[in-house]
C-alpha positions in Angstrom: -17.9 7.7 11.2 -19.0 10.0 8.4 -17.3 11.9 5.6 -18.2 15.4 4.4 -20.4 15.8 1.4 -18.6 15.9 -1.9 -20.5 19.1 -3.0 -20.2 22.6 -1.7 -23.0 25.2 -1.5 -22.5 27.9 -4.1 -19.1 26.8 -5.3 -18.9 29.8 -7.6 -18.5 32.0 -4.5 -15.6 30.0 -3.1 -11.8 30.2 -3.7 -10.0 27.3 -5.2 -6.6 25.9 -4.3 -5.1 23.2 -6.5 -2.1 21.0 -5.9 -1.5 19.5 -9.3 0.2 17.1 -9.5 0.8 15.6 -6.1 4.6 14.8 -5.9 6.5 11.7 -4.8 3.6 9.2 -5.5 3.0 6.6 -8.1 1.0 8.0 -11.0 -0.8 11.3 -11.4 -3.2 12.9 -8.9 -4.1 16.4 -7.7 -5.8 17.9 -4.7 -8.4 20.7 -4.8 -9.6 22.7 -1.9 -12.5 25.2 -1.9 -12.4 28.0 0.7 -15.0 30.5 1.7 -14.4 34.2 2.3 -13.1 33.5 5.8 -10.6 30.8 4.6 -12.7 28.0 6.0 -12.4 24.7 4.1 -15.6 23.8 2.4 -14.4 21.0 0.3 -11.3 18.9 -0.2 -10.8 16.2 -2.8 -8.0 14.0 -4.0 -8.5 13.5 -7.7 -7.1 10.6 -9.7 -6.9 12.0 -13.2 -5.1 9.1 -14.9 -7.0 6.3 -16.6 -6.1 2.6 -16.1 -7.3 0.2 -18.8 -5.7 -3.1 -17.7 -9.1 -4.8 -17.1 -10.1 -4.4 -20.7 -6.9 -5.1 -22.6 -6.3 -8.3 -20.7 -9.6 -9.6 -22.1 -9.0 -12.0 -25.0 -5.5 -12.9 -23.9 -4.5 -16.6 -23.0 -4.7 -17.0 -19.3 -1.1 -18.2 -19.0 0.2 -14.8 -20.2 -1.7 -12.8 -17.6 0.6 -13.2 -14.5 3.5 -11.8 -16.5 1.4 -9.1 -18.3 -0.5 -7.8 -15.3 2.6 -7.1 -13.2 3.3 -4.2 -15.7 0.8 -2.3 -13.6 3.6 -1.5 -11.3 7.4 -1.2 -11.2 7.7 -1.1 -7.4 5.3 -4.0 -6.4 5.0 -6.1 -9.6 5.5 -9.3 -7.5 2.1 -8.6 -5.8 0.2 -8.5 -9.1 2.3 -11.4 -10.4 1.3 -13.6 -7.5 -2.3 -12.5 -7.1 -2.9 -13.3 -10.8 -1.2 -16.7 -10.4 -3.3 -17.5 -7.4 -6.5 -16.7 -9.3 -5.5 -19.0 -12.2 -4.6 -21.7 -9.7 -8.3 -21.7 -8.8 -9.3 -21.8 -12.5 -7.0 -24.8 -13.1 -8.2 -26.6 -9.9 -4.6 -26.5 -8.7 -5.4 -25.8 -5.1 -3.4 -26.2 -3.0 -0.3 -25.9 -5.1 2.7 -28.0 -4.2 4.7 -27.5 -1.0 7.7 -26.2 -3.2 5.5 -23.8 -5.1 4.1 -22.5 -1.8 7.5 -22.0 -0.3 9.0 -20.3 -3.3 6.0 -18.0 -3.8 6.0 -17.0 -0.1 9.7 -16.3 -0.2 9.2 -14.1 -3.3 6.3 -12.3 -1.7 8.0 -11.5 1.7 11.1 -10.3 -0.3 8.7 -8.0 -2.1 7.2 -6.7 1.2 10.8 -6.1 2.5 12.0 -4.2 -0.5 8.9 -2.1 -1.0 8.6 -1.1 2.7 12.3 -0.2 2.8 12.0 1.9 -0.4 8.9 3.9 0.8 10.1 4.5 4.4 13.8 5.3 3.8 13.7 6.9 0.4 10.3 8.7 0.2 9.1 9.3 3.8 12.1 9.6 6.1 13.1 13.0 4.8 9.8 14.5 6.1 10.1 12.6 9.4 13.7 13.3 10.1 13.9 17.0 8.9 10.4 18.2 9.5 7.5 18.7 7.1 8.3 22.4 6.4 12.1 22.1 6.6 14.4 23.3 3.8 13.2 21.6 0.6 16.8 21.5 -0.7 17.7 18.8 1.9 14.3 17.2 2.4 15.1 14.3 0.1 17.1 11.0 0.1 20.3 12.9 -0.8 19.8 15.0 2.3 19.2 12.0 4.4 22.4 10.4 3.1 24.4 13.5 3.9 22.9 14.1 7.4 22.2 10.5 8.4 24.5 8.2 6.3 24.0 5.2 8.5 20.2 5.4 8.1 20.4 5.8 4.4 22.8 2.9 4.1 20.5 0.6 6.0 17.5 1.5 3.9 19.4 0.9 0.6 20.8 -2.5 1.7 17.6 -3.7 3.2 15.9 -3.0 -0.1 18.8 -4.7 -2.0 18.3 -7.8 0.0 14.6 -8.0 -0.8 15.3 -7.4 -4.5 17.9 -10.2 -4.5 15.2 -12.6 -3.0 12.9 -11.6 -5.9 15.7 -12.2 -8.5 16.4 -15.6 -7.1 12.7 -16.7 -6.9 11.3 -15.0 -10.0 14.3 -14.7 -12.4 14.5 -10.9 -12.4 14.4 -8.1 -9.8 11.6 -6.5 -11.7 8.9 -8.2 -13.8 10.1 -11.8 -13.3 8.4 -15.0 -14.4 8.7 -17.4 -11.4 5.0 -17.9 -10.6 2.9 -19.6 -13.2 -0.7 -20.8 -13.1 -0.6 -24.0 -11.0 2.7 -23.4 -9.4 6.2 -22.2 -10.2 8.8 -22.6 -12.9 12.0 -22.9 -10.8 13.3 -23.9 -7.4 16.0 -22.1 -5.3 19.5 -23.6 -5.4 21.4 -24.5 -2.3 24.1 -21.9 -3.2 21.4 -19.1 -3.5 19.8 -20.2 -0.2 23.1 -20.1 1.6 24.0 -16.7 0.3 20.8 -15.3 1.6 21.3 -17.0 5.0 24.7 -15.4 5.3 23.2 -11.9 5.1 20.1 -12.6 7.2 21.5 -11.7 10.7 22.5 -8.2 9.5 19.2 -7.7 7.8 17.4 -8.7 11.0 19.3 -6.2 13.1 18.7 -3.4 10.6 15.0 -4.2 10.5 14.9 -3.9 14.3 16.8 -0.6 14.1 14.1 0.7 11.7 11.3 -0.1 14.1 13.3 1.5 17.0 13.8 4.6 15.0 10.1 5.1 14.1 9.1 4.4 17.8 11.6 7.1 18.9 10.0 9.6 16.4 6.6 8.9 17.9 7.9 9.3 21.5 9.6 12.6 20.6 6.4 14.2 19.3 3.4 12.1 20.4 0.9 14.9 19.8 1.8 15.2 16.1 1.9 11.5 15.5 -1.5 11.0 17.3 -3.4 13.7 15.6 -1.9 14.3 12.1 -4.5 13.1 9.6 -6.4 11.2 12.3 -9.9 9.9 11.9 -11.9 6.8 12.7 -12.4 4.2 10.1 -13.3 0.5 9.4 -10.4 -1.8 8.8 -10.0 -4.7 6.2 -7.3 -7.3 5.6 -6.6 -11.0 5.2 -5.8 -13.0 8.3 -4.8 -16.6 8.8 -7.5 -19.0 9.8 -6.4 -18.7 13.4 -6.3 -14.9 13.3 -2.6 -14.5 12.7 -1.1 -12.0 10.3 -0.5 -13.6 6.9 0.5 -11.5 4.0 0.4 -14.2 1.4 -2.9 -16.0 2.0 -5.9 -16.1 4.3 -9.5 -15.2 4.9 -11.1 -11.8 5.0 -11.7 -10.0 8.2 -13.2 -6.5 8.8 -13.5 -4.4 12.0 -15.5 -1.3 12.6 -14.1 2.0 13.9 -14.5 0.8 17.5 -12.6 -2.4 16.9 -15.6 -4.7 16.8 -15.6 -7.5 14.2 -17.9 -6.8 11.2 -17.2 -10.2 9.5 -14.5 -12.8 9.8 -13.4 -16.0 8.2 -14.8 -15.1 4.7 -13.3 -17.1 1.8 -11.6 -14.7 -0.6 -13.6 -16.2 -3.5 -16.7 -14.6 -1.9 -15.4 -11.0 -1.6 -18.2 -9.7 -3.9 -20.7 -10.6 -1.1 -19.3 -8.0 1.2 -17.5 -5.4 -1.0 -18.9 -3.1 -3.7 -17.4 -0.1 -5.5 -18.9 3.4 -6.1 -18.0 5.6 -9.0 -17.7 9.4 -8.6 -17.5 11.8 -11.5 -14.4 13.6 -10.3 -12.0 10.7 -10.1 -11.0 7.7 -12.3 -10.4 5.7 -9.1 -13.4 3.9 -7.6 -14.5 4.1 -4.0 -15.0 0.6 -2.4 -17.2 0.1 0.6 -18.7 -2.7 2.8 -22.1 -3.5 1.5 -23.5 -4.0 5.0 -22.7 -0.5 6.0 -23.4 1.4 2.8 -21.5 4.1 0.9 -21.5 6.7 3.7 -20.4 4.4 6.6 -18.8 1.5 4.8 -15.5 2.8 3.6 -12.4 1.4 5.2 -8.6 1.4 5.4 -6.2 -1.3 4.3 -2.4 -1.7 4.5 0.0 -1.9 7.4 -2.0 0.2 9.8 -5.1 -2.0 9.2 -3.2 -5.3 9.2 -1.3 -4.8 12.4 -4.5 -3.9 14.3 -6.8 -6.4 12.5 -4.8 -9.5 13.2 -4.8 -11.3 16.6 -1.1 -11.8 16.6 2.0 -11.8 14.3 3.5 -15.3 14.0 7.1 -14.2 14.5 8.7 -13.4 17.8 10.2 -9.9 17.3 7.4 -8.5 15.2 4.8 -9.8 17.7 6.6 -8.0 20.6 6.6 -4.8 18.5 2.9 -5.2 17.6 2.1 -5.4 21.3 4.0 -2.2 21.9 2.2 -0.6 19.0 -1.2 -1.6 20.2 -0.4 -0.4 23.8 0.3 3.0 22.4 -3.5 3.2 21.6 -4.4 2.7 25.2 -7.3 0.4 24.4 -8.4 2.2 21.3 -7.6 1.8 17.6 -4.7 4.0 16.5 -6.1 6.3 13.8 -3.3 8.8 13.0 -2.1 8.5 9.4 1.5 8.8 10.4 1.2 5.6 12.4 1.3 3.8 9.0 5.0 4.3 9.1 5.4 2.5 12.5 3.1 -0.4 11.4 5.0 -0.6 8.1 8.3 -1.1 9.9 6.8 -3.8 12.1 5.8 -5.6 8.9 9.3 -5.1 7.5 10.7 -6.8 10.6 8.2 -9.6 10.3 9.1 -10.1 6.6 12.8 -10.6 7.5 11.8 -13.1 10.2 9.6 -15.0 7.8 12.3 -15.0 5.2 14.5 -16.7 7.8 11.9 -19.3 8.5 11.4 -20.0 4.8 15.1 -20.3 4.1 15.1 -23.4 6.4 12.3 -25.0 4.4 13.7 -28.0 2.4 10.8 -27.5 -0.1 12.6 -24.5 -1.5 15.4 -26.8 -2.8 13.5 -29.9 -4.0 9.9 -30.9 -4.9 7.2 -30.8 -7.6 6.7 -27.5 -9.3 3.2 -27.8 -10.7 -0.1 -29.2 -9.6 -3.5 -29.5 -11.4 -7.1 -30.5 -10.9 -10.6 -29.9 -12.2 -10.9 -26.9 -14.5 -13.2 -24.0 -13.4 -14.5 -21.0 -15.3 -13.7 -18.3 -12.6 -11.1 -17.6 -9.9 -10.1 -15.0 -7.4 -6.5 -14.4 -6.3 -6.1 -12.3 -3.2 -2.9 -11.2 -1.4 -1.7 -8.6 1.0 0.4 -6.4 -1.1 2.7 -3.8 0.6 0.0 -1.2 0.4 -2.9 -3.4 1.4 -5.4 -6.0 0.2 -5.0 -6.8 -3.6 -7.8 -8.5 -5.5 -7.5 -10.1 -8.9 -10.7 -11.7 -10.3 -10.9 -13.5 -13.7 -13.2 -15.5 -15.9 -11.7 -17.8 -18.6 -13.6 -19.4 -21.5 -13.3 -22.9 -22.8 -10.8 -21.6 -25.4 -8.4 -20.5 -22.5 -8.9 -16.8 -23.3 -9.8 -14.4 -20.5 -13.3 -13.1 -20.8 -13.5 -10.8 -17.8 -11.0 -9.2 -15.4 -11.7 -7.1 -12.3 -8.8 -5.7 -10.3 -9.2 -3.8 -6.9 -5.7 -2.6 -6.0 -4.7 -1.6 -2.5 -4.8 2.1 -3.1 -8.3 1.9 -4.4 -9.4 0.5 -1.1 -7.7 3.4 0.6 -9.3 6.0 -1.7 -11.8 7.5 0.7 -9.3 7.3 3.6 -6.8 9.4 1.7 -9.5 11.9 1.0 -10.3 12.0 4.8 -6.6 12.4 5.6 -6.2 15.3 3.2 -9.4 17.0 4.5 -8.2 16.6 8.1 -4.8 18.0 7.5 -6.1 20.9 5.3 -8.5 22.0 8.0 -5.8 21.9 10.7 -3.0 23.5 8.9 -4.2 25.4 5.8 -7.1 27.5 7.1 -6.2 31.2 7.4 -2.6 30.6 6.4 -0.4 32.1 3.7 0.6 29.5 1.1 4.1 28.2 1.6 5.9 25.1 0.1 6.2 23.6 3.6 2.5 24.1 4.3 1.6 22.4 1.1 3.9 19.6 1.9 1.8 18.8 5.0 -1.0 17.8 2.6 1.4 15.6 0.6 2.8 14.0 3.7 -0.7 12.9 4.6 -1.2 11.3 1.2 2.4 9.8 1.2 1.7 8.0 4.5 -0.5 5.6 2.6 2.3 4.9 0.1 -0.3 5.3 -2.7 0.1 3.7 -6.1 -2.3 6.0 -8.0 -1.8 4.3 -11.4 0.1 1.2 -10.2 3.1 2.8 -11.9 6.6 3.7 -10.6 7.4 6.1 -7.9 8.7 9.6 -8.9 12.0 9.8 -7.0 12.6 13.4 -7.9 10.4 16.5 -7.6 7.5 16.7 -10.0 6.2 20.1 -11.2 3.8 21.6 -8.8 1.8 24.8 -9.2 -0.7 26.1 -6.6 -2.9 29.1 -7.3 -5.3 30.8 -4.9 -8.1 32.5 -6.7 -10.7 35.1 -5.5 -14.4 34.6 -6.2 -14.1 36.9 -9.3 -11.3 34.7 -10.7 -8.4 37.0 -10.0 -5.2 35.5 -8.7 -4.6 36.2 -5.0 -1.5 34.0 -4.5 0.6 31.6 -6.5 3.3 29.1 -5.6 5.3 27.0 -8.0 7.8 24.2 -7.7 9.7 23.2 -10.8 11.0 19.7 -11.7 14.3 21.4 -12.6 
């Protein structure tokens, strides 16, 4: 498993294609490609050109403010940051484990977050490409087109997300940027009336989640060559798993596999993540490149998120999702599944699992009654780790005796996937771009590869409409050979 060098010989003699910005992702990024005189791809890079400063301006704030502050990183998955920060400060307060009620409410909040985020990404952002084709008419390749051509699919996606958002509202106080988790526990329980309302909708949500898995399985079966090869490459995998190897999206120990599926390390306490993970900085991107220390920068990069989690765990602890995981693994015929489009299949398996877990949690009496807060011996440092919708999320803090944060390190899910997204773009560009005339549909192939990872480039909100996009093909002397432009209007 290697990746191409990030420099090209005699770049002044190469032609440059730029996709700036990449559309339908969170934050601002661009893709640049360098081609030689024969249109062979010499270099492909995904640039993150937006600066994030959260780690610095959190310094000096009282620790109890941080779980509410830090979730402003994102408008789609704020719950993940909210909970990861709260878990880190649980450690600092010595409040581990938190109470049974705090665990139940937080878990319900988190699996509601998994459900709504996965539904949003698959149905609103990715299904137009999958249902209509990557180079289909751009006028219908959007959620409005899906609603017109497939109203039943659009309805299911909207209402699945709504159900997840309602869970977040009940457990955190608001659908976006709530306050339910606090250092040491939670600030509210679920009422019986709220619990019963969710239970009433659960059977329908479970059926629609199963329908989503069936739909993406059918898409794979209809075009197995595309789904097996598009953006396909071997990589290491990283995720949290439960102590017994089961999938657990809220808590667990770190496990990593190599590209052949062999275990690199397992059972590592999340407080010790710096023993195995380091980050590399490159001059052409604000986003760092994490890697496994034991393998080094060239061989140590890895993938996180649904595709990694479904293949890294030993089993999924819910009946329907486990049956679907087994079908997914069987598709690989004994090998790891490496195609980037398989993220969508794995994502829908997790969506189904989230609905099943929500059903289990709604039967837990600790949701309705019990202690909210626990405490213990104070510490100076703490790490909070969670499996966010996009992958492993790490929050790491130091707090002084005056209760002010002195250090903050965040490794968000998309940062873990940085090199993998570059590999996906490189693979797709070489397969589809070389020797071809620039078209909107062709360029969309590159964006489809990035979109499969559901990237949160600045931990901001998704752009639901079309962002401005201009691609220019230049000759070695700087003259314009071709230009394509999409407008936000």
